[in-house]
N, CA and C atoms of all chains as a GROMACS GRO file, in nm:
protein
  618
    1MET      N    1   1.204   0.896  -0.712
    1MET     CA    2   1.298   0.994  -0.764
    1MET      C    3   1.419   0.998  -0.672
    2GLN      N    4   1.536   0.998  -0.726
    2GLN     CA    5   1.657   0.994  -0.647
    2GLN      C    6   1.697   1.134  -0.601
    3PRO      N    7   1.704   1.155  -0.466
    3PRO     CA    8   1.750   1.286  -0.418
    3PRO      C    9   1.892   1.311  -0.464
    4GLN      N   10   1.925   1.436  -0.476
    4GLN     CA   11   2.058   1.465  -0.526
    4GLN      C   12   2.130   1.561  -0.433
    5LEU      N   13   2.256   1.537  -0.417
    5LEU     CA   14   2.338   1.629  -0.342
    5LEU      C   15   2.363   1.753  -0.426
    6THR      N   16   2.356   1.866  -0.360
    6THR     CA   17   2.389   1.989  -0.430
    6THR      C   18   2.535   2.021  -0.400
    7LEU      N   19   2.616   2.017  -0.497
    7LEU     CA   20   2.759   2.032  -0.475
    7LEU      C   21   2.808   2.170  -0.518
    8LEU      N   22   2.900   2.219  -0.440
    8LEU     CA   23   2.965   2.343  -0.479
    8LEU      C   24   3.077   2.311  -0.577
    9LYS      N   25   3.088   2.386  -0.678
    9LYS     CA   26   3.192   2.362  -0.776
    9LYS      C   27   3.298   2.472  -0.766
   10ALA      N   28   3.420   2.429  -0.749
   10ALA     CA   29   3.528   2.526  -0.735
   10ALA      C   30   3.541   2.612  -0.860
   11GLU      N   31   3.519   2.546  -0.974
   11GLU     CA   32   3.538   2.620  -1.098
   11GLU      C   33   3.431   2.727  -1.121
   12SER      N   34   3.322   2.718  -1.041
   12SER     CA   35   3.217   2.818  -1.060
   12SER      C   36   3.246   2.946  -0.980
   13THR      N   37   3.354   2.948  -0.904
   13THR     CA   38   3.387   3.066  -0.826
   13THR      C   39   3.526   3.113  -0.861
   14PRO      N   40   3.538   3.186  -0.972
   14PRO     CA   41   3.671   3.228  -1.016
   14PRO      C   42   3.730   3.336  -0.923
   15PHE      N   43   3.845   3.306  -0.865
   15PHE     CA   44   3.910   3.401  -0.777
   15PHE      C   45   4.029   3.464  -0.849
   16PRO      N   46   4.054   3.590  -0.820
   16PRO     CA   47   4.173   3.651  -0.878
   16PRO      C   48   4.298   3.580  -0.826
   17GLN      N   49   4.383   3.539  -0.916
   17GLN     CA   50   4.501   3.462  -0.875
   17GLN      C   51   4.604   3.548  -0.802
   18THR      N   52   4.585   3.678  -0.803
   18THR     CA   53   4.684   3.764  -0.741
   18THR      C   54   4.669   3.771  -0.589
   19ASP      N   55   4.552   3.735  -0.539
   19ASP     CA   56   4.530   3.743  -0.395
   19ASP      C   57   4.565   3.608  -0.331
   20PRO      N   58   4.670   3.602  -0.248
   20PRO     CA   59   4.712   3.472  -0.191
   20PRO      C   60   4.601   3.406  -0.110
   21GLN      N   61   4.526   3.487  -0.036
   21GLN     CA   62   4.421   3.427   0.047
   21GLN      C   63   4.311   3.364  -0.039
   22LEU      N   64   4.275   3.434  -0.145
   22LEU     CA   65   4.170   3.380  -0.231
   22LEU      C   66   4.219   3.258  -0.308
   23THR      N   67   4.348   3.260  -0.343
   23THR     CA   68   4.406   3.142  -0.409
   23THR      C   69   4.399   3.022  -0.317
   24LEU      N   70   4.433   3.046  -0.189
   24LEU     CA   71   4.427   2.939  -0.090
   24LEU      C   72   4.283   2.889  -0.075
   25LEU      N   73   4.190   2.984  -0.073
   25LEU     CA   74   4.050   2.948  -0.061
   25LEU      C   75   4.004   2.864  -0.180
   26ALA      N   76   4.050   2.906  -0.300
   26ALA     CA   77   4.013   2.831  -0.421
   26ALA      C   78   4.067   2.688  -0.414
   27ALA      N   79   4.190   2.674  -0.362
   27ALA     CA   80   4.248   2.540  -0.348
   27ALA      C   81   4.166   2.459  -0.249
   28GLY      N   82   4.125   2.524  -0.141
   28GLY     CA   83   4.043   2.456  -0.042
   28GLY      C   84   3.911   2.410  -0.102
   29MET      N   85   3.854   2.495  -0.185
   29MET     CA   86   3.727   2.460  -0.251
   29MET      C   87   3.746   2.339  -0.342
   30ALA      N   88   3.862   2.336  -0.408
   30ALA     CA   89   3.887   2.222  -0.498
   30ALA      C   90   3.894   2.092  -0.418
   31VAL      N   91   3.961   2.099  -0.303
   31VAL     CA   92   3.972   1.980  -0.217
   31VAL      C   93   3.832   1.940  -0.170
   32LEU      N   94   3.754   2.040  -0.127
   32LEU     CA   95   3.619   2.012  -0.079
   32LEU      C   96   3.533   1.949  -0.188
   33THR      N   97   3.545   2.002  -0.307
   33THR     CA   98   3.467   1.948  -0.418
   33THR      C   99   3.505   1.802  -0.446
   34ALA      N  100   3.636   1.774  -0.442
   34ALA     CA  101   3.679   1.636  -0.465
   34ALA      C  102   3.623   1.545  -0.358
   35ARG      N  103   3.623   1.593  -0.233
   35ARG     CA  104   3.571   1.514  -0.122
   35ARG      C  105   3.420   1.488  -0.139
   36LEU      N  106   3.349   1.591  -0.180
   36LEU     CA  107   3.205   1.577  -0.200
   36LEU      C  108   3.174   1.481  -0.315
   37ASP      N  109   3.258   1.486  -0.419
   37ASP     CA  110   3.239   1.392  -0.529
   37ASP      C  111   3.257   1.248  -0.482
   38ALA      N  112   3.358   1.229  -0.396
   38ALA     CA  113   3.382   1.095  -0.342
   38ALA      C  114   3.263   1.050  -0.258
   39LEU      N  115   3.210   1.142  -0.177
   39LEU     CA  116   3.095   1.110  -0.093
   39LEU      C  117   2.974   1.076  -0.179
   40ARG      N  118   2.957   1.152  -0.286
   40ARG     CA  119   2.844   1.127  -0.375
   40ARG      C  120   2.853   0.987  -0.435
   41SER      N  121   2.975   0.948  -0.468
   41SER     CA  122   2.996   0.814  -0.522
   41SER      C  123   2.960   0.708  -0.417
   42GLN      N  124   2.999   0.735  -0.291
   42GLN     CA  125   2.965   0.641  -0.183
   42GLN      C  126   2.814   0.630  -0.167
   43TRP      N  127   2.748   0.746  -0.168
   43TRP     CA  128   2.602   0.746  -0.153
   43TRP      C  129   2.536   0.665  -0.264
   44ARG      N  130   2.591   0.675  -0.386
   44ARG     CA  131   2.531   0.603  -0.498
   44ARG      C  132   2.541   0.452  -0.474
   45THR      N  133   2.657   0.410  -0.421
   45THR     CA  134   2.674   0.268  -0.390
   45THR      C  135   2.572   0.224  -0.286
   46ARG      N  136   2.557   0.309  -0.182
   46ARG     CA  137   2.462   0.275  -0.075
   46ARG      C  138   2.321   0.269  -0.131
   47TRP      N  139   2.296   0.360  -0.223
   47TRP     CA  140   2.163   0.366  -0.284
   47TRP      C  141   2.129   0.233  -0.350
   48GLU      N  142   2.227   0.178  -0.421
   48GLU     CA  143   2.206   0.050  -0.488
   48GLU      C  144   2.181  -0.060  -0.386
   49GLN      N  145   2.252  -0.051  -0.272
   49GLN     CA  146   2.230  -0.151  -0.167
   49GLN      C  147   2.088  -0.142  -0.113
   50ILE      N  148   2.041  -0.019  -0.095
   50ILE     CA  149   1.905  -0.001  -0.042
   50ILE      C  150   1.803  -0.059  -0.137
   51ASN      N  151   1.822  -0.035  -0.265
   51ASN     CA  152   1.731  -0.093  -0.363
   51ASN      C  153   1.730  -0.245  -0.351
   52GLY      N  154   1.848  -0.302  -0.324
   52GLY     CA  155   1.857  -0.446  -0.305
   52GLY      C  156   1.780  -0.491  -0.183
   53TYR      N  157   1.788  -0.412  -0.074
   53TYR     CA  158   1.715  -0.446   0.048
   53TYR      C  159   1.565  -0.449   0.020
   54GLU      N  160   1.520  -0.351  -0.055
   54GLU     CA  161   1.376  -0.344  -0.084
   54GLU      C  162   1.330  -0.466  -0.161
   55GLU      N  163   1.406  -0.502  -0.262
   55GLU     CA  164   1.368  -0.617  -0.343
   55GLU      C  165   1.368  -0.743  -0.259
   56GLU      N  166   1.473  -0.756  -0.176
   56GLU     CA  167   1.486  -0.874  -0.094
   56GLU      C  168   1.372  -0.886   0.006
   57ALA      N  169   1.334  -0.771   0.063
   57ALA     CA  170   1.229  -0.773   0.166
   57ALA      C  171   1.090  -0.774   0.105
   58GLY      N  172   1.082  -0.751  -0.027
   58GLY     CA  173   0.952  -0.754  -0.093
   58GLY      C  174   0.861  -0.640  -0.053
   59VAL      N  175   0.920  -0.525  -0.021
   59VAL     CA  176   0.837  -0.410   0.017
   59VAL      C  177   0.812  -0.324  -0.106
   60GLU      N  178   0.719  -0.233  -0.090
   60GLU     CA  179   0.684  -0.149  -0.203
   60GLU      C  180   0.803  -0.060  -0.241
   61ALA      N  181   0.812  -0.030  -0.370
   61ALA     CA  182   0.926   0.046  -0.420
   61ALA      C  183   0.934   0.182  -0.350
   62GLY      N  184   1.053   0.215  -0.306
   62GLY     CA  185   1.074   0.347  -0.246
   62GLY      C  186   1.049   0.352  -0.096
   63ALA      N  187   1.004   0.241  -0.037
   63ALA     CA  188   0.971   0.243   0.106
   63ALA      C  189   1.094   0.269   0.192
   64VAL      N  190   1.206   0.214   0.150
   64VAL     CA  191   1.326   0.228   0.231
   64VAL      C  192   1.398   0.358   0.201
   65ARG      N  193   1.374   0.411   0.083
   65ARG     CA  194   1.457   0.524   0.039
   65ARG      C  195   1.442   0.647   0.126
   66SER      N  196   1.329   0.658   0.194
   66SER     CA  197   1.311   0.775   0.279
   66SER      C  198   1.390   0.762   0.408
   67LEU      N  199   1.441   0.642   0.438
   67LEU     CA  200   1.512   0.623   0.566
   67LEU      C  201   1.653   0.683   0.563
   68PRO      N  202   1.744   0.629   0.484
   68PRO     CA  203   1.876   0.689   0.483
   68PRO      C  204   1.880   0.802   0.381
   69SER      N  205   1.845   0.920   0.427
   69SER     CA  206   1.829   1.031   0.335
   69SER      C  207   1.962   1.079   0.281
   70LEU      N  208   1.965   1.106   0.152
   70LEU     CA  209   2.089   1.151   0.089
   70LEU      C  210   2.119   1.296   0.122
   71THR      N  211   2.023   1.367   0.175
   71THR     CA  212   2.049   1.505   0.212
   71THR      C  213   2.079   1.517   0.362
   72LEU      N  214   2.105   1.404   0.424
   72LEU     CA  215   2.140   1.398   0.566
   72LEU      C  216   2.030   1.455   0.655
   73GLU      N  217   1.908   1.443   0.612
   73GLU     CA  218   1.798   1.487   0.696
   73GLU      C  219   1.774   1.383   0.805
   74PRO      N  220   1.700   1.420   0.910
   74PRO     CA  221   1.674   1.324   1.016
   74PRO      C  222   1.608   1.198   0.962
   75VAL      N  223   1.652   1.086   1.011
   75VAL     CA  224   1.597   0.959   0.966
   75VAL      C  225   1.483   0.919   1.058
   76ASP      N  226   1.372   0.883   1.001
   76ASP     CA  227   1.254   0.856   1.080
   76ASP      C  228   1.200   0.717   1.048
   77ASP      N  229   1.206   0.629   1.147
   77ASP     CA  230   1.155   0.494   1.128
   77ASP      C  231   1.012   0.481   1.180
   78THR      N  232   0.952   0.593   1.215
   78THR     CA  233   0.824   0.589   1.286
   78THR      C  234   0.718   0.508   1.212
   79ALA      N  235   0.707   0.529   1.081
   79ALA     CA  236   0.601   0.461   1.005
   79ALA      C  237   0.622   0.310   1.006
   80ARG      N  238   0.747   0.268   0.984
   80ARG     CA  239   0.772   0.123   0.980
   80ARG      C  240   0.753   0.061   1.119
   81LEU      N  241   0.794   0.134   1.223
   81LEU     CA  242   0.776   0.083   1.358
   81LEU      C  243   0.627   0.072   1.391
   82ALA      N  244   0.549   0.171   1.345
   82ALA     CA  245   0.404   0.168   1.372
   82ALA      C  246   0.339   0.050   1.302
   83ARG      N  247   0.386   0.021   1.179
   83ARG     CA  248   0.331  -0.092   1.105
   83ARG      C  249   0.363  -0.223   1.176
   84LEU      N  250   0.488  -0.232   1.224
   84LEU     CA  251   0.528  -0.352   1.298
   84LEU      C  252   0.444  -0.367   1.424
   85HIS      N  253   0.423  -0.256   1.492
   85HIS     CA  254   0.342  -0.256   1.614
   85HIS      C  255   0.202  -0.311   1.584
   86ALA      N  256   0.143  -0.262   1.475
   86ALA     CA  257   0.008  -0.304   1.438
   86ALA      C  258   0.004  -0.454   1.407
   87ARG      N  259   0.107  -0.503   1.339
   87ARG     CA  260   0.111  -0.647   1.305
   87ARG      C  261   0.120  -0.732   1.432
   88LEU      N  262   0.208  -0.688   1.525
   88LEU     CA  263   0.224  -0.766   1.649
   88LEU      C  264   0.097  -0.762   1.733
   89GLN      N  265   0.032  -0.647   1.735
   89GLN     CA  266  -0.092  -0.637   1.812
   89GLN      C  267  -0.200  -0.726   1.749
   90HIS      N  268  -0.202  -0.729   1.617
   90HIS     CA  269  -0.299  -0.816   1.548
   90HIS      C  270  -0.273  -0.962   1.583
   91ALA      N  271  -0.145  -1.001   1.578
   91ALA     CA  272  -0.109  -1.139   1.614
   91ALA      C  273  -0.147  -1.167   1.759
   92GLY      N  274  -0.120  -1.069   1.847
   92GLY     CA  275  -0.154  -1.086   1.989
   92GLY      C  276  -0.304  -1.103   2.010
   93ARG      N  277  -0.382  -1.027   1.933
   93ARG     CA  278  -0.528  -1.037   1.945
   93ARG      C  279  -0.576  -1.177   1.906
   94ILE      N  280  -0.518  -1.229   1.798
   94ILE     CA  281  -0.558  -1.364   1.754
   94ILE      C  282  -0.526  -1.466   1.863
   95ALA      N  283  -0.402  -1.453   1.918
   95ALA     CA  284  -0.362  -1.548   2.022
   95ALA      C  285  -0.450  -1.534   2.145
   96GLN      N  286  -0.488  -1.410   2.175
   96GLN     CA  287  -0.570  -1.384   2.294
   96GLN      C  288  -0.712  -1.439   2.276
   97GLU      N  289  -0.766  -1.419   2.157
   97GLU     CA  290  -0.905  -1.459   2.134
   97GLU      C  291  -0.918  -1.610   2.111
   98GLY      N  292  -0.806  -1.673   2.082
   98GLY     CA  293  -0.812  -1.817   2.065
   98GLY      C  294  -0.797  -1.857   1.919
   99ILE      N  295  -0.713  -1.958   1.898
   99ILE     CA  296  -0.689  -2.006   1.761
   99ILE      C  297  -0.780  -2.127   1.742
  100THR      N  298  -0.894  -2.101   1.684
  100THR     CA  299  -0.998  -2.203   1.682
  100THR      C  300  -0.998  -2.286   1.554
  101ASN      N  301  -0.940  -2.235   1.450
  101ASN     CA  302  -0.943  -2.311   1.325
  101ASN      C  303  -0.820  -2.279   1.240
  102GLU      N  304  -0.812  -2.346   1.128
  102GLU     CA  305  -0.695  -2.332   1.043
  102GLU      C  306  -0.682  -2.190   0.988
  103GLU      N  307  -0.796  -2.128   0.966
  103GLU     CA  308  -0.795  -1.993   0.909
  103GLU      C  309  -0.728  -1.892   1.004
  104THR      N  310  -0.766  -1.899   1.132
  104THR     CA  311  -0.706  -1.806   1.228
  104THR      C  312  -0.558  -1.839   1.248
  105ALA      N  313  -0.525  -1.967   1.244
  105ALA     CA  314  -0.384  -2.006   1.257
  105ALA      C  315  -0.303  -1.950   1.141
  106ASP      N  316  -0.359  -1.960   1.021
  106ASP     CA  317  -0.290  -1.904   0.903
  106ASP      C  318  -0.276  -1.753   0.915
  107ASP      N  319  -0.382  -1.689   0.964
  107ASP     CA  320  -0.380  -1.543   0.982
  107ASP      C  321  -0.268  -1.503   1.078
  108LEU      N  322  -0.258  -1.580   1.186
  108LEU     CA  323  -0.153  -1.554   1.285
  108LEU      C  324  -0.014  -1.570   1.223
  109CYS      N  325   0.004  -1.679   1.150
  109CYS     CA  326   0.135  -1.703   1.089
  109CYS      C  327   0.169  -1.595   0.987
  110ARG      N  328   0.070  -1.551   0.912
  110ARG     CA  329   0.094  -1.443   0.813
  110ARG      C  330   0.139  -1.315   0.883
  111ALA      N  331   0.068  -1.282   0.992
  111ALA     CA  332   0.102  -1.158   1.065
  111ALA      C  333   0.244  -1.168   1.120
  112LEU      N  334   0.280  -1.285   1.170
  112LEU     CA  335   0.415  -1.302   1.227
  112LEU      C  336   0.522  -1.300   1.118
  113HIS      N  337   0.492  -1.362   1.005
  113HIS     CA  338   0.588  -1.357   0.893
  113HIS      C  339   0.612  -1.212   0.849
  114SER      N  340   0.502  -1.136   0.837
  114SER     CA  341   0.515  -0.996   0.794
  114SER      C  342   0.592  -0.916   0.899
  115ALA      N  343   0.566  -0.945   1.026
  115ALA     CA  344   0.637  -0.873   1.133
  115ALA      C  345   0.786  -0.901   1.125
  116ILE      N  346   0.822  -1.026   1.099
  116ILE     CA  347   0.965  -1.060   1.088
  116ILE      C  348   1.026  -0.984   0.970
  117GLY      N  349   0.952  -0.974   0.860
  117GLY     CA  350   1.001  -0.897   0.746
  117GLY      C  351   1.027  -0.752   0.782
  118ASP      N  352   0.935  -0.695   0.860
  118ASP     CA  353   0.953  -0.556   0.903
  118ASP      C  354   1.076  -0.541   0.990
  119VAL      N  355   1.094  -0.634   1.083
  119VAL     CA  356   1.209  -0.626   1.174
  119VAL      C  357   1.339  -0.640   1.095
  120GLU      N  358   1.339  -0.730   0.998
  120GLU     CA  359   1.459  -0.749   0.916
  120GLU      C  360   1.496  -0.618   0.845
  121LEU      N  361   1.393  -0.553   0.794
  121LEU     CA  362   1.415  -0.427   0.722
  121LEU      C  363   1.469  -0.319   0.816
  122LEU      N  364   1.410  -0.312   0.935
  122LEU     CA  365   1.458  -0.215   1.034
  122LEU      C  366   1.602  -0.244   1.074
  123LEU      N  367   1.633  -0.372   1.090
  123LEU     CA  368   1.769  -0.410   1.128
  123LEU      C  369   1.868  -0.370   1.019
  124LYS      N  370   1.831  -0.396   0.895
  124LYS     CA  371   1.922  -0.361   0.785
  124LYS      C  372   1.941  -0.210   0.775
  125ALA      N  373   1.831  -0.137   0.788
  125ALA     CA  374   1.842   0.008   0.780
  125ALA      C  375   1.926   0.063   0.895
  126ALA      N  376   1.906   0.008   1.015
  126ALA     CA  377   1.983   0.054   1.131
  126ALA      C  378   2.131   0.020   1.115
  127ALA      N  379   2.157  -0.101   1.066
  127ALA     CA  380   2.297  -0.142   1.044
  127ALA      C  381   2.362  -0.055   0.938
  128TRP      N  382   2.285  -0.025   0.835
  128TRP     CA  383   2.336   0.060   0.727
  128TRP      C  384   2.373   0.198   0.781
  129ARG      N  385   2.283   0.253   0.862
  129ARG     CA  386   2.310   0.388   0.915
  129ARG      C  387   2.426   0.387   1.014
  130THR      N  388   2.437   0.279   1.090
  130THR     CA  389   2.549   0.269   1.184
  130THR      C  390   2.680   0.272   1.109
  131GLU      N  391   2.681   0.206   0.993
  131GLU     CA  392   2.803   0.199   0.914
  131GLU      C  393   2.834   0.332   0.845
  132VAL      N  394   2.729   0.394   0.791
  132VAL     CA  395   2.750   0.516   0.712
  132VAL      C  396   2.763   0.639   0.800
  133MET      N  397   2.679   0.644   0.904
  133MET     CA  398   2.681   0.762   0.990
  133MET      C  399   2.708   0.722   1.135
  134PRO      N  400   2.830   0.675   1.164
  134PRO     CA  401   2.860   0.636   1.301
  134PRO      C  402   2.848   0.756   1.394
  135ARG      N  403   2.812   0.726   1.518
  135ARG     CA  404   2.797   0.836   1.614
  135ARG      C  405   2.932   0.895   1.650
  136ALA      N  406   2.927   1.023   1.683
  136ALA     CA  407   3.053   1.090   1.718
  136ALA      C  408   3.104   1.036   1.852
  137MET      N  409   1.790   0.636   1.609
  137MET     CA  410   1.818   0.511   1.537
  137MET      C  411   1.780   0.393   1.626
  138PRO      N  412   1.700   0.300   1.572
  138PRO     CA  413   1.660   0.185   1.655
  138PRO      C  414   1.781   0.110   1.707
  139ASN      N  415   1.768   0.064   1.831
  139ASN     CA  416   1.875  -0.011   1.894
  139ASN      C  417   1.885  -0.150   1.830
  140LEU      N  418   2.005  -0.182   1.780
  140LEU     CA  419   2.023  -0.309   1.707
  140LEU      C  420   1.999  -0.429   1.798
  141THR      N  421   2.045  -0.420   1.924
  141THR     CA  422   2.028  -0.532   2.016
  141THR      C  423   1.880  -0.558   2.043
  142ASN      N  424   1.808  -0.449   2.073
  142ASN     CA  425   1.664  -0.465   2.099
  142ASN      C  426   1.592  -0.521   1.977
  143LEU      N  427   1.631  -0.472   1.860
  143LEU     CA  428   1.567  -0.520   1.738
  143LEU      C  429   1.597  -0.669   1.715
  144ALA      N  430   1.720  -0.708   1.742
  144ALA     CA  431   1.757  -0.849   1.724
  144ALA      C  432   1.680  -0.937   1.822
  145CYS      N  433   1.668  -0.891   1.948
  145CYS     CA  434   1.590  -0.967   2.048
  145CYS      C  435   1.444  -0.974   2.006
  146LEU      N  436   1.394  -0.862   1.955
  146LEU     CA  437   1.255  -0.856   1.908
  146LEU      C  438   1.233  -0.960   1.796
  147ARG      N  439   1.326  -0.962   1.703
  147ARG     CA  440   1.315  -1.060   1.594
  147ARG      C  441   1.313  -1.202   1.649
  148GLY      N  442   1.400  -1.230   1.748
  148GLY     CA  443   1.404  -1.363   1.809
  148GLY      C  444   1.270  -1.401   1.870
  149ARG      N  445   1.208  -1.303   1.937
  149ARG     CA  446   1.079  -1.331   2.001
  149ARG      C  447   0.971  -1.362   1.897
  150VAL      N  448   0.969  -1.284   1.791
  150VAL     CA  449   0.866  -1.306   1.687
  150VAL      C  450   0.891  -1.439   1.617
  151ILE      N  451   1.017  -1.471   1.594
  151ILE     CA  452   1.049  -1.600   1.531
  151ILE      C  453   1.005  -1.715   1.621
  152ASP      N  454   1.028  -1.700   1.752
  152ASP     CA  455   0.983  -1.805   1.846
  152ASP      C  456   0.831  -1.820   1.841
  153ALA      N  457   0.761  -1.705   1.842
  153ALA     CA  458   0.614  -1.709   1.836
  153ALA      C  459   0.569  -1.780   1.709
  154LEU      N  460   0.636  -1.748   1.600
  154LEU     CA  461   0.600  -1.811   1.472
  154LEU      C  462   0.626  -1.962   1.475
  155ARG      N  463   0.738  -1.997   1.538
  155ARG     CA  464   0.772  -2.141   1.547
  155ARG      C  465   0.662  -2.218   1.622
  156PHE      N  466   0.619  -2.160   1.734
  156PHE     CA  467   0.513  -2.227   1.811
  156PHE      C  468   0.382  -2.229   1.732
  157ALA      N  469   0.358  -2.122   1.656
  157ALA     CA  470   0.233  -2.117   1.578
  157ALA      C  471   0.236  -2.218   1.464
  158GLU      N  472   0.354  -2.238   1.409
  158GLU     CA  473   0.364  -2.327   1.292
  158GLU      C  474   0.376  -2.474   1.331
  159GLU      N  475   0.405  -2.499   1.459
  159GLU     CA  476   0.417  -2.639   1.500
  159GLU      C  477   0.286  -2.712   1.485
  160GLY      N  478   0.176  -2.637   1.494
  160GLY     CA  479   0.049  -2.697   1.458
  160GLY      C  480  -0.036  -2.748   1.573
  161SER      N  481   0.025  -2.775   1.688
  161SER     CA  482  -0.057  -2.832   1.795
  161SER      C  483  -0.156  -2.728   1.848
  162LEU      N  484  -0.103  -2.608   1.870
  162LEU     CA  485  -0.186  -2.496   1.916
  162LEU      C  486  -0.274  -2.532   2.035
  163ASP      N  487  -0.218  -2.610   2.126
  163ASP     CA  488  -0.289  -2.634   2.251
  163ASP      C  489  -0.268  -2.514   2.343
  164ASN      N  490  -0.324  -2.523   2.463
  164ASN     CA  491  -0.315  -2.408   2.554
  164ASN      C  492  -0.170  -2.369   2.584
  165ASN      N  493  -0.085  -2.470   2.596
  165ASN     CA  494   0.054  -2.442   2.626
  165ASN      C  495   0.121  -2.365   2.512
  166ALA      N  496   0.097  -2.410   2.390
  166ALA     CA  497   0.156  -2.342   2.273
  166ALA      C  498   0.104  -2.199   2.262
  167VAL      N  499  -0.026  -2.183   2.283
  167VAL     CA  500  -0.084  -2.048   2.274
  167VAL      C  501  -0.026  -1.957   2.382
  168ASP      N  502  -0.006  -2.013   2.502
  168ASP     CA  503   0.056  -1.934   2.610
  168ASP      C  504   0.196  -1.890   2.570
  169LEU      N  505   0.271  -1.981   2.508
  169LEU     CA  506   0.408  -1.947   2.466
  169LEU      C  507   0.407  -1.840   2.357
  170ILE      N  508   0.311  -1.853   2.265
  170ILE     CA  509   0.298  -1.751   2.159
  170ILE      C  510   0.269  -1.615   2.223
  171ARG      N  511   0.174  -1.616   2.314
  171ARG     CA  512   0.134  -1.491   2.380
  171ARG      C  513   0.251  -1.429   2.458
  172GLU      N  514   0.322  -1.515   2.528
  172GLU     CA  515   0.435  -1.468   2.607
  172GLU      C  516   0.541  -1.403   2.517
  173ASN      N  517   0.570  -1.469   2.406
  173ASN     CA  518   0.671  -1.415   2.313
  173ASN      C  519   0.623  -1.286   2.248
  174LEU      N  520   0.495  -1.280   2.216
  174LEU     CA  521   0.442  -1.157   2.155
  174LEU      C  522   0.443  -1.042   2.254
  175ASN      N  523   0.407  -1.071   2.380
  175ASN     CA  524   0.411  -0.965   2.481
  175ASN      C  525   0.553  -0.910   2.496
  176GLU      N  526   0.650  -0.998   2.499
  176GLU     CA  527   0.789  -0.954   2.512
  176GLU      C  528   0.832  -0.877   2.387
  177ALA      N  529   0.787  -0.925   2.270
  177ALA     CA  530   0.820  -0.855   2.145
  177ALA      C  531   0.762  -0.713   2.147
  178LEU      N  532   0.639  -0.700   2.196
  178LEU     CA  533   0.577  -0.566   2.203
  178LEU      C  534   0.648  -0.477   2.304
  179ARG      N  535   0.696  -0.537   2.412
  179ARG     CA  536   0.770  -0.458   2.511
  179ARG      C  537   0.900  -0.406   2.449
  180LEU      N  538   0.970  -0.494   2.377
  180LEU     CA  539   1.094  -0.452   2.311
  180LEU      C  540   1.066  -0.346   2.204
  181LEU      N  541   0.955  -0.366   2.134
  181LEU     CA  542   0.921  -0.269   2.029
  181LEU      C  543   0.892  -0.131   2.088
  182SER      N  544   0.825  -0.129   2.203
  182SER     CA  545   0.799  -0.001   2.267
  182SER      C  546   0.930   0.069   2.304
  183ALA      N  547   1.026  -0.010   2.352
  183ALA     CA  548   1.157   0.047   2.387
  183ALA      C  549   1.225   0.103   2.262
  184VAL      N  550   1.217   0.027   2.152
  184VAL     CA  551   1.278   0.072   2.026
  184VAL      C  552   1.210   0.200   1.978
  185GLU      N  553   1.077   0.204   1.987
  185GLU     CA  554   1.004   0.323   1.942
  185GLU      C  555   1.041   0.445   2.026
  186ASP      N  556   1.052   0.425   2.158
  186ASP     CA  557   1.090   0.536   2.245
  186ASP      C  558   1.228   0.590   2.209
  187GLU      N  559   1.321   0.497   2.184
  187GLU     CA  560   1.457   0.539   2.148
  187GLU      C  561   1.457   0.614   2.015
  188ALA      N  562   1.382   0.559   1.918
  188ALA     CA  563   1.380   0.622   1.786
  188ALA      C  564   1.320   0.762   1.795
  189ALA      N  565   1.217   0.779   1.878
  189ALA     CA  566   1.154   0.911   1.891
  189ALA      C  567   1.246   1.010   1.960
  190ALA      N  568   1.325   0.959   2.054
  190ALA     CA  569   1.413   1.048   2.132
  190ALA      C  570   1.537   1.088   2.054
  191GLU      N  571   1.574   1.008   1.956
  191GLU     CA  572   1.702   1.030   1.890
  191GLU      C  573   1.695   1.108   1.759
  192LEU      N  574   1.574   1.151   1.719
  192LEU     CA  575   1.566   1.228   1.595
  192LEU      C  576   1.643   1.358   1.612
  193PRO      N  577   1.742   1.380   1.530
  193PRO     CA  578   1.823   1.501   1.545
  193PRO      C  579   1.748   1.624   1.494
  194PRO      N  580   1.787   1.743   1.540
  194PRO     CA  581   1.725   1.863   1.487
  194PRO      C  582   1.754   1.876   1.339
  195ASN      N  583   1.662   1.940   1.268
  195ASN     CA  584   1.674   1.948   1.122
  195ASN      C  585   1.770   2.060   1.083
  196VAL      N  586   1.895   2.042   1.114
  196VAL     CA  587   1.998   2.141   1.081
  196VAL      C  588   2.091   2.080   0.978
  197LEU      N  589   2.102   2.142   0.864
  197LEU     CA  590   2.184   2.088   0.756
  197LEU      C  591   2.300   2.182   0.726
  198PRO      N  592   2.412   2.126   0.686
  198PRO     CA  593   2.518   2.212   0.634
  198PRO      C  594   2.462   2.292   0.516
  199PHE      N  595   2.498   2.420   0.508
  199PHE     CA  596   2.432   2.505   0.409
  199PHE      C  597   2.447   2.453   0.267
  200HIS      N  598   2.563   2.389   0.238
  200HIS     CA  599   2.586   2.346   0.100
  200HIS      C  600   2.511   2.218   0.067
  201LEU      N  601   2.451   2.153   0.170
  201LEU     CA  602   2.372   2.033   0.143
  201LEU      C  603   2.223   2.058   0.154
  202ALA      N  604   2.187   2.177   0.200
  202ALA     CA  605   2.045   2.208   0.215
  202ALA      C  606   1.980   2.218   0.078
  203LYS      N  607   1.853   2.176   0.072
  203LYS     CA  608   1.782   2.180  -0.056
  203LYS      C  609   1.768   2.323  -0.105
  204GLY      N  610   1.784   2.342  -0.232
  204GLY     CA  611   1.760   2.472  -0.291
  204GLY      C  612   1.878   2.566  -0.285
  205VAL      N  613   1.987   2.524  -0.220
  205VAL     CA  614   2.105   2.609  -0.216
  205VAL      C  615   2.203   2.562  -0.322
  206HIS      N  616   2.239   2.649  -0.409
  206HIS     CA  617   2.328   2.611  -0.518
  206HIS      C  618   2.459   2.688  -0.509
   0.00000   0.00000   0.00000
């Protein structure tokens, strides 16, 4: 489900035109609304990019969507990092215990391939956030 | 936010480990190289995880973007 921005609408707050301050406020609200509409359009574009990342990385639908939140909530990579950690530890265990046959070698390669996929996804998400939400 | 440099280095290490694993010889030398690259990858990952945990911002939203506010 696509999160939605809750936007304030200038037209929903009718101000008496006789009060100069309220008129100014109404104009400010109109500018703010236009800005929010533009931001919403940007978010929609980013949203499409994220969907592309998911398809490209072959991850389950919606896995990336929780990262760059449209409501500007804190972004948490913890789950993906934990999964990557588990894959690397699994690969490390195989290497430690010895690669004795083709099956263990294949298992190792699979774990490493999956780990690379995770890192690629983390890199893309981090690059995306750097672009969209640069630090102050 | 995960550090891009650390993540890129981490990816390089895992790719190297995969390269040695896929070369097929898998003698002691190759396994040592795989292990070495994986250990370094795990070290970088720990650094990335620490950074990500430290950088989570407080859950403070502008009132007009908070859920349920219309």
